Each structure stands twice: as C-alpha cells, then as structure tokens.
Backbone as CSV, one residue per row, in Angstrom:
resi,resn,N_x,N_y,N_z,CA_x,CA_y,CA_z,C_x,C_y,C_z
1,UNK,-5.855,-24.069,22.493,-4.853,-23.744,21.506,-5.224,-22.424,20.835
2,UNK,-4.271,-21.525,20.776,-4.519,-20.217,20.189,-3.593,-20.000,18.992
3,UNK,-4.165,-19.537,17.894,-3.380,-19.269,16.695,-3.399,-17.767,16.461
4,UNK,-2.223,-17.201,16.267,-2.115,-15.766,16.020,-1.431,-15.555,14.673
5,UNK,-2.124,-14.872,13.776,-1.565,-14.594,12.461,-1.023,-13.170,12.428
6,UNK,0.092,-13.007,11.771,0.695,-11.691,11.651,1.007,-11.422,10.184
7,UNK,0.656,-10.254,9.719,0.924,-9.879,8.342,2.056,-8.858,8.270
8,UNK,2.824,-8.723,9.304,3.892,-7.724,9.348,4.874,-7.891,8.202
9,UNK,5.376,-9.100,7.994,6.353,-9.326,6.935,5.714,-9.103,5.557
10,UNK,4.475,-9.490,5.390,3.770,-9.267,4.121,3.662,-7.770,3.835
11,UNK,3.333,-6.971,4.850,3.260,-5.520,4.673,4.628,-4.936,4.333
12,UNK,5.667,-5.414,4.998,7.013,-4.925,4.726,7.421,-5.258,3.287
13,UNK,7.086,-6.461,2.827,7.407,-6.848,1.453,6.695,-5.956,0.441
14,UNK,5.433,-5.632,0.690,4.684,-4.753,-0.208,5.312,-3.360,-0.233
15,UNK,5.658,-2.846,0.921,6.298,-1.523,0.975,7.634,-1.513,0.240
16,UNK,8.409,-2.579,0.373,9.688,-2.662,-0.338,9.481,-2.715,-1.847
17,UNK,8.508,-3.507,-2.297,8.230,-3.603,-3.733,7.773,-2.269,-4.303
18,UNK,7.071,-1.474,-3.500,6.564,-0.180,-3.957,7.600,0.928,-3.800
19,UNK,8.734,0.620,-3.168,9.754,1.636,-2.942,9.354,2.629,-1.868
20,UNK,8.543,2.192,-0.927,8.039,3.067,0.125,8.472,2.631,1.517
21,UNK,9.515,1.832,1.603,9.939,1.308,2.905,10.438,2.402,3.842
22,UNK,10.952,3.496,3.301,11.498,4.565,4.137,10.518,5.708,4.369
23,UNK,9.269,5.549,3.958,8.277,6.607,4.147,7.903,6.723,5.616
24,UNK,7.535,7.931,6.009,7.143,8.181,7.393,5.637,7.973,7.541
25,UNK,5.205,7.364,8.650,3.771,7.211,8.888,3.134,8.561,9.237
26,UNK,1.871,8.717,8.904,1.127,9.930,9.240,-0.200,9.531,9.858
27,UNK,-0.781,10.437,10.622,-2.046,10.121,11.278,-3.216,10.157,10.297
28,UNK,-3.123,10.977,9.257,-4.160,11.042,8.227,-3.574,10.471,6.946
29,UNK,-4.062,9.319,6.483,-3.441,8.675,5.335,-3.775,9.311,3.989
30,UNK,-4.652,10.299,3.960,-5.060,10.911,2.705,-4.687,12.389,2.713
31,UNK,-4.033,12.855,1.653,-3.709,14.266,1.510,-4.952,14.986,1.001
32,UNK,-5.537,15.806,1.840,-6.787,16.489,1.497,-6.583,17.631,0.507
33,UNK,-5.360,18.112,0.354,-5.088,19.254,-0.518,-4.270,18.870,-1.751
34,UNK,-4.320,17.629,-2.165,-3.536,17.155,-3.293,-4.071,17.732,-4.601
35,UNK,-3.176,18.276,-5.412,-3.524,18.790,-6.730,-2.851,17.907,-7.768
36,UNK,-3.644,17.244,-8.594,-3.098,16.358,-9.611,-2.684,17.165,-10.836
37,UNK,-1.677,16.686,-11.506,-1.145,17.388,-12.667,-1.150,16.464,-13.875
38,UNK,-1.356,17.017,-15.045,-1.286,16.227,-16.271,0.127,16.163,-16.806
39,UNK,1.074,16.808,-16.135,2.469,16.820,-16.566,3.233,15.569,-16.155
40,UNK,2.649,14.747,-15.290,3.337,13.548,-14.821,3.516,12.545,-15.955
41,UNK,4.588,11.775,-15.860,4.862,10.746,-16.854,3.980,9.536,-16.562
42,UNK,3.263,9.024,-17.569,2.432,7.838,-17.327,3.295,6.607,-17.052
43,UNK,2.701,5.616,-16.463,3.410,4.380,-16.140,3.804,3.687,-17.438
44,UNK,5.087,3.375,-17.576,5.576,2.703,-18.778,5.222,1.218,-18.767
45,UNK,5.463,0.570,-17.643,5.171,-0.851,-17.513,4.231,-1.024,-16.325
46,UNK,3.019,-1.413,-16.594,2.001,-1.498,-15.547,2.074,-2.792,-14.750
47,UNK,3.022,-3.659,-15.035,3.103,-4.952,-14.347,3.308,-4.779,-12.842
48,UNK,4.240,-3.921,-12.453,4.482,-3.703,-11.021,3.251,-3.115,-10.340
49,UNK,2.615,-2.158,-10.998,1.407,-1.546,-10.436,0.314,-2.587,-10.244
50,UNK,0.111,-3.431,-11.225,-0.920,-4.478,-11.126,-0.597,-5.470,-10.016
51,UNK,0.671,-5.803,-9.871,1.086,-6.729,-8.819,0.799,-6.146,-7.439
52,UNK,1.141,-4.872,-7.242,0.870,-4.222,-5.955,-0.621,-4.068,-5.718
53,UNK,-1.360,-3.684,-6.762,-2.810,-3.528,-6.629,-3.480,-4.854,-6.295
54,UNK,-2.937,-5.951,-6.758,-3.475,-7.267,-6.433,-3.131,-7.704,-5.022
55,UNK,-2.004,-7.243,-4.496,-1.594,-7.624,-3.144,-2.383,-6.879,-2.079
56,UNK,-2.835,-5.672,-2.379,-3.511,-4.857,-1.369,-4.870,-5.394,-0.920
57,UNK,-5.729,-5.921,-1.813,-7.010,-6.462,-1.310,-6.820,-7.584,-0.299
58,UNK,-5.863,-8.468,-0.531,-5.610,-9.541,0.433,-5.197,-8.969,1.780
59,UNK,-4.361,-7.949,1.741,-3.915,-7.332,2.983,-5.085,-6.686,3.721
60,UNK,-5.982,-6.031,3.011,-7.116,-5.381,3.673,-8.115,-6.388,4.223
61,UNK,-8.220,-7.565,3.600,-9.119,-8.594,4.135,-8.592,-9.140,5.449
62,UNK,-7.275,-9.215,5.562,-6.684,-9.782,6.768,-6.347,-8.731,7.813
63,UNK,-6.304,-7.448,7.419,-6.016,-6.348,8.339,-7.024,-5.223,8.130
64,UNK,-8.248,-5.362,8.627,-9.273,-4.342,8.379,-8.931,-2.981,8.976
65,UNK,-8.015,-2.917,9.924,-7.654,-1.633,10.529,-6.873,-0.739,9.562
66,UNK,-6.327,-1.298,8.475,-5.647,-0.457,7.502,-6.412,-0.358,6.184
67,UNK,-7.617,-0.902,6.143,-8.397,-0.908,4.902,-8.701,0.517,4.431
68,UNK,-8.963,1.449,5.317,-9.291,2.813,4.908,-8.117,3.486,4.214
69,UNK,-6.928,3.288,4.728,-5.739,3.924,4.151,-5.433,3.404,2.756
70,UNK,-5.728,2.155,2.519,-5.445,1.570,1.218,-6.570,1.887,0.272
C-alpha cells in the first residue's frame, strides 16, 4: 500500500490569501538587487500577515524543496 500526499491545494490557498495567485514563477526566488524604502506604508492590520507566516512553516516541513524560497 502506497500513500502519496500532495500539498498543491494548500499552496494554492496560501497564494490566494496572499494575493499572489497570478504571480509568475522565477528560477531565482530572491531579488539580489532589492532596495528597501522607508516610504512604504506599514501594515495596518497584522492579522493576515501572521496567518500567512504561520502557514509557511508547515508548508516547508512537508515540502523541503521550497523551503529555501520561503
């Protein structure tokens, strides 16, 4: 008996919650030339951010191939 687990739907749900479902994949997940600015508006309600940040560790435990990108 073989059991195969898939986290595809879980990943899709996380992307939808983050508003990133239409983003394009890239071969390098980190922007090496990113310049941060202090002009950005801070997060008004951190609840969504905390929810997404809590979902990502579970995803990386079950999908180690995407752990570096997260």
